N, C-alpha and C positions, 0 to 999 in steps of 0.2 A: 559659349562652354564647354569647356573638355571634361567631363566625371569618368576621377580615375577609382575601377571599380572595384578591381581584382587585384595583386598581390600587398605589399607591404605599405604595398596607396592606398590601401581603403582608412576608409573615414575621413578622407583629405578631399579635396577640389584644386582645381584647378582654370584659375580668373581670370584671362585677362595674359599668359601666361606666370601668370603668379600665383603662390603656391597658400595655402590657403585653410590650413582644418578647421570642419566642421566640430562643434563645442558640446554640450550638454543642453544651454536650449534654441540650438539647431540651426543659431550661428554661423560667422564665419569668425578664426581673430591666426587671422599674420602667421606666415610659419615663422617667418627668424621674434615673435614676438609669443613661440609655445617654448615652453623651459625644459631645458634638455633631459631631464627626471621623468616629464612626464611624456615624451618621444616617449622614450622605453620606457616608461610602466605602457603608456596602449598599445606599445608592440607584443613586449612579453604578452598581453590582456589579448594579444589577440592572435597570439600562438598562441597559448594557452587553451581556450575556447577552438581553433580549428581543430589540433588532434582531440577536444572534447567530443565534439559532434561527428567529426567522425567513429571516435567508438562508439559514439550514444549510438550511430549509427549496425554501426556492424553487430554490434552485443542483438538491436532491431531484430536482425539479419537471423542472426544465431537463437532468437528467442523462438523465430517462427519457424527453421527447418529444426525444432528440438519437438515440442509441439504435433510437427509436421509426422516424425518422427514412430513419437511415445502415441502417436492416436493410428495411426497402419503399426503398430504392434497389435494396440491394441482392439483394433480390430481380426487380426490374426488368431489372440486368442479366443476373439468369442466366435468365431467358424470353430474352431473346436471343439468348443462345448453344442456345437448347433444353432449359434446366437448367430444372424445376421441378417445386417442394418446397415443398409447403406450412412453413408455418412456417424457411421458407430467411433466413439470418441468415451475414454475412462472419465470420467465420472467421479468429484468425492477421493482423497486422500487415496495417496498412491504411492507402494515405493518399486524400483526396476536394482534391480544388482544382475550383477556382473555369473560367472559360472566358479570361476573363484570365489566369489566373495567380500573381495578387492577393494570394486569398486559399485557406486548409490547412486540410484538418481534417483531423487524421493517430489512425488507434488502433492502443495500444497494447497487446501483448499480453502477462502477466509472470504466467509460471509455475512454484511455492507445490508445494516437492515436499521431503518426507522419505526419510530413509533406514531400510534395517533392522536385523536383523540381520549383515546380511550384513557390511557398513560394516567391524563392526570384529575381524572377515576378513579384508578386504582393506589394512587397520591394517597389521596380525599378518604377513601375507607380505610390506606393503615395509618394515615395520623389518629384517624379517631383510635384504635385499635392503640392503637402506643400511648394519647392522652387517655382515657382507660386507665392502660395494664402502665402506669408511670412510677405505680409506688410501688408493685415486682417484677416489671417485668425485667424481658437479661438489658443488661450496657451492649449485649455483643447486638444483636438485631435494634437495638439503637445505633446502631451503627455503623451497619449494614448500611437498614434501607437513608443515615444518613452520604453516604457515600452513593448509593446507588439513584440517587433523584443530584444530588451534585453535579451538574453545568463540568463536562471540564472547557478547554478555549475556546473551542468554534462555539461552543457555547451550546453542541450537543449532549442527553446524558447517562452517566459511566451504565452502556448497555453490560459490560460483564459481572456489571455489582448486580443489576436491574433483575438478569438471573438470574441473580443467587437468591434472587427470595422465592423464588421457583419449588426454591431444596431444601425452604423450613419446613422443617413441619410442625406447623400448629393451625389449630382444628376450626378459631371461633367465625363463622360463620361471616363477616365479614371481608377478611382474611382470607377464606377463598372467594369471592369474586370478586380480592382485589388483586389477587391472581389470575381470575379465565380474566381478569380485565387487563391482563401487560397478558398473555398468551394473545386476545382477542388483538389490542396496541401495534405486531410487531408485523411491521411492512417490509417484508425483502428490498431491498433498495438493487440486489449486485454482488454479487459476487470477482475474485478474481482466483488469478491457480497462480501457489506461484513457489518454482521449479531450484531444487537447491543440487546440490554436488559436494560428494568425498571419497574419498580413499585415503586408505590402507596398508601397514605393508604387510599383514596376516590377522587371521583372525582374531587370530587372539591379541590383538592391541586395537589404541580407540583409531575415529574415524578421526577423520582431517577435514574438515569441511574444504572446501573447492570455491572458492568468493566472489561467481557472478551474476552482480544484481543484477538480475531484468522486474523488477518491480517494477519502474517506469518507465523500460521500455517498451 
């Protein structure tokens, strides 16, 4: 059995000098039984995926070079202020500009966070408050609480809405304990840096984004 691995024949095998297509069940379909439209679809998909993989690899290399260049710049800036540390690189959100103000590179850091069991205690305390306040509590507070503890499609609570609760000016002792529980429940999981690029024709016009999706590179 000779297996054809590369080129336009990928996805087929030669068995005893006869061409077979590998089907979605892992079996073999004789070439003469495969419809022309299915052959064309297969060829088109493989062509597109090949370009997509090459572009993905290129973007991944570009991301590595970009972050390396920015880290070197951060280190140089740090040294000018007497802060010298091996491997130093910028942390947090930051923006880099060309001297003429027409080109911009922005690094944004997204923090990903989970919540521990303290969150359930916070919810119980908040529910107690809402039950007692039901007659005269503001509807917007109830709406915020409902949104905060509604899970999304992945079963995760709404982090931004949970943190919104911390901003409410409520002096009830149980509410304050609930807010402490929310703070204690926060579990930093990971962070990810997003690099965004923009340019403009002059300093008096709006920025135009240069779209390069490196989030998944």
